[in-house]
MIVEXPA-889682 format. One record per residue (C-alpha): x, y, z; residue in three letters; chain. Coordinates in Angstrom, 3 decimals, always signed. Layout:
// MIVEXPA-889682
[seza [X,Y,Z],'Ala','A']
...
***
This chain:
// MIVEXPA-889682
[seza [+145.679,+144.624,+116.212],'Unk','A']
[seza [+144.775,+146.512,+112.940],'Unk','A']
[seza [+143.314,+143.416,+111.358],'Unk','A']
[seza [+140.782,+143.429,+114.518],'Unk','A']
[seza [+140.016,+146.994,+114.312],'Unk','A']
[seza [+139.173,+146.868,+110.603],'Unk','A']
[seza [+136.905,+143.791,+111.214],'Unk','A']
[seza [+135.288,+145.702,+114.265],'Unk','A']
[seza [+134.552,+148.568,+111.717],'Unk','A']
[seza [+132.867,+146.128,+109.193],'Unk','A']
[seza [+130.724,+144.788,+111.893],'Unk','A']
[seza [+129.682,+148.136,+113.119],'Unk','A']
[seza [+129.065,+149.157,+109.555],'Unk','A']
[seza [+126.619,+146.230,+109.072],'Unk','A']
[seza [+125.137,+147.374,+112.420],'Unk','A']
[seza [+124.701,+150.801,+111.166],'Unk','A']
[seza [+122.451,+149.487,+108.158],'Unk','A']
[seza [+120.545,+147.574,+110.819],'Unk','A']
[seza [+120.197,+150.796,+112.826],'Unk','A']
[seza [+119.085,+152.862,+109.739],'Unk','A']
[seza [+116.430,+150.053,+108.960],'Unk','A']
[seza [+114.921,+150.575,+112.431],'Unk','A']
[seza [+114.994,+154.454,+112.238],'Unk','A']
[seza [+112.941,+154.267,+108.725],'Unk','A']
[seza [+110.276,+151.787,+110.420],'Unk','A']
[seza [+110.171,+153.043,+113.839],'Unk','A']
[seza [+111.769,+156.420,+114.094],'Unk','A']
[seza [+109.841,+157.965,+111.374],'Unk','A']
[seza [+106.685,+155.917,+110.882],'Unk','A']
[seza [+106.089,+154.645,+114.299],'Unk','A']
[seza [+106.079,+150.843,+113.452],'Unk','A']
[seza [+107.549,+148.815,+115.975],'Unk','A']
[seza [+109.697,+146.169,+114.195],'Unk','A']
[seza [+110.732,+143.488,+116.520],'Unk','A']
[seza [+111.383,+140.974,+113.870],'Unk','A']
[seza [+114.651,+142.620,+112.641],'Unk','A']
[seza [+116.510,+139.458,+113.083],'Unk','A']
[seza [+114.253,+137.420,+111.009],'Unk','A']
[seza [+114.779,+140.144,+107.979],'Unk','A']
[seza [+118.302,+139.968,+108.427],'Unk','A']
[seza [+118.553,+136.043,+108.340],'Unk','A']
[seza [+116.378,+136.167,+104.983],'Unk','A']
[seza [+118.855,+138.351,+103.401],'Unk','A']
[seza [+121.713,+136.392,+104.530],'Unk','A']
[seza [+120.257,+133.110,+103.297],'Unk','A']
[seza [+118.683,+134.578,+99.944],'Unk','A']
[seza [+122.244,+135.783,+99.064],'Unk','A']
[seza [+124.054,+132.857,+100.231],'Unk','A']
[seza [+121.836,+130.301,+98.394],'Unk','A']
[seza [+122.030,+132.168,+95.375],'Unk','A']
[seza [+125.684,+132.891,+95.394],'Unk','A']
[seza [+126.755,+129.374,+96.441],'Unk','A']
[seza [+124.104,+126.955,+94.873],'Unk','A']
[seza [+123.085,+129.146,+92.030],'Unk','A']
[seza [+126.517,+130.675,+91.258],'Unk','A']
[seza [+125.670,+134.161,+90.621],'Unk','A']
[seza [+128.042,+136.886,+91.443],'Unk','A']
[seza [+127.895,+138.413,+94.749],'Unk','A']
[seza [+126.590,+141.915,+93.835],'Unk','A']
[seza [+123.601,+139.961,+92.106],'Unk','A']
[seza [+123.234,+137.922,+95.477],'Unk','A']
[seza [+122.913,+141.312,+97.322],'Unk','A']
[seza [+120.271,+142.548,+94.799],'Unk','A']
[seza [+118.269,+139.215,+95.435],'Unk','A']
[seza [+118.500,+139.728,+99.178],'Unk','A']
[seza [+117.154,+143.426,+98.793],'Unk','A']
[seza [+114.173,+142.053,+96.769],'Unk','A']
[seza [+113.807,+139.112,+99.354],'Unk','A']
[seza [+113.454,+141.650,+102.138],'Unk','A']
[seza [+111.250,+143.886,+100.661],'Unk','A']
[seza [+108.659,+141.043,+99.626],'Unk','A']
[seza [+108.797,+139.629,+103.179],'Unk','A']
[seza [+108.363,+143.161,+104.599],'Unk','A']
[seza [+105.146,+143.660,+102.375],'Unk','A']
[seza [+103.865,+140.278,+103.459],'Unk','A']
[seza [+104.216,+141.165,+107.247],'Unk','A']
[seza [+102.879,+144.763,+106.799],'Unk','A']
[seza [+99.697,+143.520,+104.957],'Unk','A']
[seza [+99.077,+140.722,+107.514],'Unk','A']
[seza [+99.325,+143.109,+110.313],'Unk','A']
[seza [+97.530,+146.296,+109.020],'Unk','A']
[seza [+94.940,+146.303,+111.643],'Unk','A']
[seza [+97.589,+145.896,+114.490],'Unk','A']
[seza [+99.320,+148.809,+116.131],'Unk','A']
[seza [+101.800,+149.333,+118.926],'Unk','A']
[seza [+102.274,+146.313,+121.162],'Unk','A']
[seza [+100.495,+143.996,+119.024],'Unk','A']
[seza [+102.538,+144.852,+115.947],'Unk','A']
[seza [+105.651,+144.490,+118.058],'Unk','A']
[seza [+104.622,+140.737,+119.107],'Unk','A']
[seza [+103.733,+139.802,+115.618],'Unk','A']
[seza [+106.856,+140.838,+114.119],'Unk','A']
[seza [+108.752,+139.187,+117.034],'Unk','A']
[seza [+106.858,+136.007,+116.263],'Unk','A']
[seza [+107.701,+136.397,+112.396],'Unk','A']
[seza [+111.596,+136.438,+113.147],'Unk','A']
[seza [+111.285,+133.220,+115.306],'Unk','A']
[seza [+109.302,+131.412,+112.516],'Unk','A']
[seza [+112.218,+132.326,+110.113],'Unk','A']
[seza [+114.480,+131.009,+112.593],'Unk','A']
[seza [+112.709,+127.910,+113.071],'Unk','A']
[seza [+112.244,+127.563,+109.402],'Unk','A']
[seza [+115.915,+127.679,+108.975],'Unk','A']
[seza [+116.813,+125.386,+111.579],'Unk','A']
[seza [+114.435,+122.638,+110.394],'Unk','A']
[seza [+114.228,+122.734,+106.576],'Unk','A']
[seza [+117.280,+121.013,+105.987],'Unk','A']
[seza [+116.779,+120.753,+102.206],'Unk','A']
[seza [+116.725,+124.438,+101.837],'Unk','A']
[seza [+119.046,+125.916,+104.578],'Unk','A']
[seza [+121.100,+122.887,+105.533],'Unk','A']
[seza [+119.411,+123.239,+109.105],'Unk','A']
[seza [+121.567,+123.901,+112.101],'Unk','A']
[seza [+124.822,+122.967,+110.277],'Unk','A']
[seza [+124.426,+126.353,+108.518],'Unk','A']
[seza [+125.999,+127.242,+105.088],'Unk','A']
[seza [+129.676,+127.604,+105.092],'Unk','A']
[seza [+131.949,+128.559,+102.175],'Unk','A']
[seza [+129.847,+131.559,+101.235],'Unk','A']
[seza [+131.614,+133.505,+98.561],'Unk','A']
[seza [+133.361,+136.559,+99.605],'Unk','A']
[seza [+133.729,+138.315,+96.492],'Unk','A']
[seza [+137.309,+139.317,+97.248],'Unk','A']
[seza [+140.471,+137.104,+97.874],'Unk','A']
[seza [+140.366,+135.978,+101.500],'Unk','A']
[seza [+144.346,+136.030,+101.860],'Unk','A']
[seza [+145.743,+138.113,+102.872],'Unk','A']
[seza [+143.146,+138.525,+105.682],'Unk','A']
[seza [+143.875,+142.410,+106.270],'Unk','A']
[seza [+143.461,+143.142,+102.437],'Unk','A']
[seza [+140.100,+141.103,+102.579],'Unk','A']
[seza [+138.863,+143.021,+105.727],'Unk','A']
[seza [+139.794,+146.406,+104.188],'Unk','A']
[seza [+137.897,+145.642,+100.998],'Unk','A']
[seza [+134.921,+144.957,+102.848],'Unk','A']
[seza [+135.230,+147.949,+105.093],'Unk','A']
[seza [+135.233,+150.011,+101.821],'Unk','A']
[seza [+132.149,+148.183,+100.510],'Unk','A']
[seza [+130.126,+148.412,+103.602],'Unk','A']
[seza [+131.313,+152.064,+104.341],'Unk','A']
[seza [+130.000,+153.043,+100.764],'Unk','A']
[seza [+126.661,+151.306,+101.474],'Unk','A']
[seza [+126.128,+152.901,+104.896],'Unk','A']
[seza [+126.780,+156.284,+103.483],'Unk','A']
[seza [+124.611,+155.633,+100.480],'Unk','A']
[seza [+121.510,+154.528,+102.700],'Unk','A']
[seza [+122.298,+157.518,+105.213],'Unk','A']
[seza [+121.975,+159.840,+102.157],'Unk','A']
[seza [+118.980,+158.249,+100.950],'Unk','A']
[seza [+117.174,+158.288,+104.397],'Unk','A']
[seza [+118.226,+161.911,+104.753],'Unk','A']
[seza [+116.540,+163.016,+101.425],'Unk','A']
[seza [+113.345,+160.980,+101.992],'Unk','A']
[seza [+113.130,+162.525,+105.418],'Unk','A']
[seza [+113.379,+165.948,+104.030],'Unk','A']
[seza [+110.957,+165.140,+101.069],'Unk','A']
[seza [+107.072,+165.314,+101.448],'Unk','A']
[seza [+106.938,+161.466,+101.614],'Unk','A']
[seza [+109.021,+161.757,+104.880],'Unk','A']
[seza [+106.868,+164.469,+106.284],'Unk','A']
[seza [+103.919,+162.229,+105.652],'Unk','A']
[seza [+105.377,+159.467,+107.515],'Unk','A']
[seza [+106.065,+161.394,+110.603],'Unk','A']
[seza [+102.540,+162.703,+110.449],'Unk','A']
[seza [+101.270,+159.201,+110.294],'Unk','A']
[seza [+103.442,+158.122,+113.366],'Unk','A']
[seza [+101.961,+161.065,+115.326],'Unk','A']
[seza [+98.519,+160.324,+114.387],'Unk','A']
[seza [+97.421,+158.277,+111.446],'Unk','A']
[seza [+93.914,+159.196,+111.704],'Unk','A']
[seza [+94.590,+162.939,+111.315],'Unk','A']
[seza [+97.122,+162.023,+108.508],'Unk','A']
[seza [+94.319,+160.029,+106.773],'Unk','A']
[seza [+91.843,+162.633,+107.286],'Unk','A']
[seza [+94.225,+164.981,+105.485],'Unk','A']
[seza [+94.333,+162.882,+102.299],'Unk','A']
[seza [+97.470,+160.724,+103.149],'Unk','A']
[seza [+97.559,+157.212,+101.861],'Unk','A']
[seza [+98.327,+155.781,+105.246],'Unk','A']
[seza [+98.159,+151.881,+104.309],'Unk','A']
[seza [+100.295,+152.570,+101.314],'Unk','A']
[seza [+102.844,+154.490,+102.985],'Unk','A']
[seza [+103.150,+152.342,+105.900],'Unk','A']
[seza [+103.710,+149.403,+103.624],'Unk','A']
[seza [+106.279,+151.102,+101.571],'Unk','A']
[seza [+108.331,+152.388,+104.478],'Unk','A']
[seza [+108.082,+148.932,+106.253],'Unk','A']
[seza [+109.180,+147.201,+102.978],'Unk','A']
[seza [+112.146,+149.492,+102.528],'Unk','A']
[seza [+113.099,+149.046,+105.981],'Unk','A']
[seza [+113.018,+145.126,+105.806],'Unk','A']
[seza [+114.988,+145.545,+102.375],'Unk','A']
[seza [+117.922,+147.435,+104.342],'Unk','A']
[seza [+117.876,+144.613,+106.975],'Unk','A']
[seza [+118.329,+141.977,+104.463],'Unk','A']
[seza [+120.984,+143.877,+102.658],'Unk','A']
[seza [+122.971,+144.072,+106.144],'Unk','A']
[seza [+122.373,+140.125,+106.567],'Unk','A']
[seza [+123.585,+139.487,+102.799],'Unk','A']
[seza [+126.601,+141.700,+103.739],'Unk','A']
[seza [+127.252,+139.659,+107.069],'Unk','A']
[seza [+126.930,+136.391,+105.267],'Unk','A']
[seza [+129.591,+137.189,+102.377],'Unk','A']
[seza [+131.890,+138.815,+104.794],'Unk','A']
[seza [+131.770,+135.910,+107.563],'Unk','A']
[seza [+131.518,+133.216,+104.909],'Unk','A']
[seza [+129.316,+131.171,+107.237],'Unk','A']
[seza [+125.638,+131.660,+108.392],'Unk','A']
[seza [+123.528,+129.360,+110.773],'Unk','A']
[seza [+120.024,+129.800,+112.532],'Unk','A']
[seza [+121.758,+130.388,+115.848],'Unk','A']
[seza [+123.192,+133.503,+114.781],'Unk','A']
[seza [+119.981,+135.180,+114.055],'Unk','A']
[seza [+118.826,+135.505,+117.744],'Unk','A']
[seza [+116.327,+138.187,+119.231],'Unk','A']
[seza [+119.354,+139.683,+121.096],'Unk','A']
[seza [+120.504,+141.205,+117.729],'Unk','A']
[seza [+117.262,+143.326,+117.646],'Unk','A']
[seza [+117.744,+144.580,+121.186],'Unk','A']
[seza [+121.272,+145.528,+120.337],'Unk','A']
[seza [+120.137,+147.647,+117.383],'Unk','A']
[seza [+117.469,+149.186,+119.358],'Unk','A']
[seza [+119.927,+150.198,+121.924],'Unk','A']
[seza [+122.140,+151.957,+119.043],'Unk','A']
[seza [+119.095,+153.770,+117.634],'Unk','A']
[seza [+117.714,+155.040,+121.130],'Unk','A']
[seza [+121.372,+156.198,+122.016],'Unk','A']
[seza [+121.856,+157.971,+118.796],'Unk','A']
[seza [+118.459,+159.200,+118.337],'Unk','A']
[seza [+115.589,+157.280,+116.744],'Unk','A']
[seza [+114.417,+159.701,+114.392],'Unk','A']
[seza [+117.518,+160.778,+112.420],'Unk','A']
[seza [+119.700,+158.437,+110.206],'Unk','A']
[seza [+122.751,+160.225,+111.507],'Unk','A']
[seza [+121.850,+159.165,+114.999],'Unk','A']
[seza [+121.394,+155.501,+114.020],'Unk','A']
[seza [+124.900,+155.342,+112.478],'Unk','A']
[seza [+126.631,+157.162,+115.191],'Unk','A']
[seza [+124.835,+154.816,+117.633],'Unk','A']
[seza [+125.736,+151.609,+115.917],'Unk','A']
[seza [+129.343,+152.535,+115.707],'Unk','A']
[seza [+129.301,+153.456,+119.723],'Unk','A']
[seza [+127.480,+150.010,+120.355],'Unk','A']
[seza [+130.187,+147.925,+118.976],'Unk','A']
[seza [+132.807,+149.908,+120.662],'Unk','A']
[seza [+130.881,+149.392,+124.012],'Unk','A']
[seza [+130.343,+145.561,+123.180],'Unk','A']
[seza [+133.986,+145.116,+122.521],'Unk','A']
[seza [+135.110,+147.141,+125.393],'Unk','A']
[seza [+133.088,+144.999,+127.876],'Unk','A']
[seza [+134.668,+141.966,+126.527],'Unk','A']
[seza [+138.092,+143.098,+127.567],'Unk','A']
[seza [+136.761,+144.401,+131.117],'Unk','A']
[seza [+134.809,+141.375,+131.737],'Unk','A']
[seza [+137.899,+139.079,+131.032],'Unk','A']
[seza [+139.808,+141.333,+133.259],'Unk','A']
[seza [+137.521,+140.568,+136.239],'Unk','A']
[seza [+139.267,+138.241,+138.570],'Unk','A']
[seza [+137.797,+134.892,+139.558],'Unk','A']
[seza [+135.243,+135.038,+136.751],'Unk','A']
[seza [+134.452,+132.207,+134.247],'Unk','A']
[seza [+133.980,+132.713,+130.647],'Unk','A']
[seza [+130.295,+132.060,+130.969],'Unk','A']
[seza [+129.987,+134.657,+133.763],'Unk','A']
[seza [+131.959,+136.998,+131.744],'Unk','A']
[seza [+129.610,+136.690,+129.019],'Unk','A']
[seza [+126.746,+137.288,+131.522],'Unk','A']
[seza [+128.226,+140.391,+132.772],'Unk','A']
[seza [+128.439,+141.859,+129.338],'Unk','A']
[seza [+124.699,+141.204,+128.867],'Unk','A']
[seza [+124.054,+143.114,+132.031],'Unk','A']
[seza [+126.088,+145.828,+131.033],'Unk','A']
[seza [+123.969,+146.254,+127.729],'Unk','A']
[seza [+120.821,+146.252,+130.038],'Unk','A']
[seza [+122.487,+148.913,+132.212],'Unk','A']
[seza [+123.392,+150.988,+129.413],'Unk','A']
[seza [+120.111,+150.814,+128.023],'Unk','A']
[seza [+118.359,+152.092,+131.112],'Unk','A']
[seza [+121.052,+155.006,+131.504],'Unk','A']
[seza [+120.375,+156.223,+127.926],'Unk','A']
[seza [+116.519,+156.014,+128.495],'Unk','A']
[seza [+117.034,+157.763,+131.877],'Unk','A']
[seza [+119.817,+160.563,+131.084],'Unk','A']
[seza [+119.325,+161.020,+127.320],'Unk','A']
[seza [+116.099,+159.841,+126.061],'Unk','A']
[seza [+116.099,+161.906,+123.143],'Unk','A']
[seza [+119.588,+160.434,+122.046],'Unk','A']
[seza [+122.714,+162.071,+121.035],'Unk','A']
[seza [+121.073,+163.587,+117.644],'Unk','A']
[seza [+117.516,+164.433,+118.776],'Unk','A']
[seza [+114.942,+164.967,+115.821],'Unk','A']
[seza [+114.569,+168.354,+114.685],'Unk','A']
[seza [+111.385,+170.119,+113.748],'Unk','A']
[seza [+110.997,+170.887,+110.067],'Unk','A']
[seza [+109.924,+174.262,+108.830],'Unk','A']
[seza [+107.106,+174.254,+106.391],'Unk','A']
[seza [+108.240,+174.768,+102.800],'Unk','A']
[seza [+107.959,+178.533,+101.693],'Unk','A']
[seza [+104.904,+179.545,+100.130],'Unk','A']
[seza [+103.232,+176.369,+101.610],'Unk','A']
[seza [+100.786,+178.771,+103.587],'Unk','A']
[seza [+99.712,+181.789,+102.056],'Unk','A']
[seza [+100.250,+185.069,+104.314],'Unk','A']
[seza [+97.252,+186.613,+105.797],'Unk','A']
[seza [+97.528,+189.842,+103.922],'Unk','A']
[seza [+96.702,+187.677,+100.839],'Unk','A']
[seza [+93.359,+186.354,+102.315],'Unk','A']
[seza [+91.977,+189.781,+102.991],'Unk','A']
***
């Protein structure tokens, strides 16, 4: 039982990284990224191929995954500069599907639908509990590091400018903010975080395949961010852990329903996710940790007396 709980905490930490990626792109900048699964896959394959075929250390593989995700994010950003809202969401969703199809068909590079197995895990896989505990420590440290960095960025002028772009990029541009550059920076960092989560997943599970990177993952992560609060990193982290607890809880509940086949139990779980999303949007649309209005820095506006 303890081994199972630790494994679920590792999975929740990986989802917390994905949720923080969405918080930066969507919550802070207003960029709807439905291609999250694509960047997740890019990071997983980049690190897996480098550490297995190239025999580089796992930490270096994680850095390569970060770089690959950032480059992919820049490519997507500059190809969609003129798109906003629904159109951007459609393009990023198409990008994720392209990545999945490439992974499934380019056998020479990704080994196709067979996937990549025996991915190095950095730690000895026996005993299993020790392996899970070691990866729990690594993932928890990275989740905290990304959380701390996003908190600092949100409080900095860069973060305030991103929120201004989210609210009205025309006004932000008139105010002198480099809208295109800042959107590209935010999306690239967001994609890099998602790629890091993919690399961690690959090294932890030791196996990746195209079927693992379905659009459903993106829906799960958006549910976590919506439940926690899409404008704050704290909400993303808490929402991700609650999401995994909910998914695993529905697994036991669905299995306990009498007269239900395993396929029907899986369908019931997906229905429960949809119902949960509707309830969250209906009862708590701002999330558990709603975004707070920041005060202007002291001295930013001169007092009226000084202008007289």
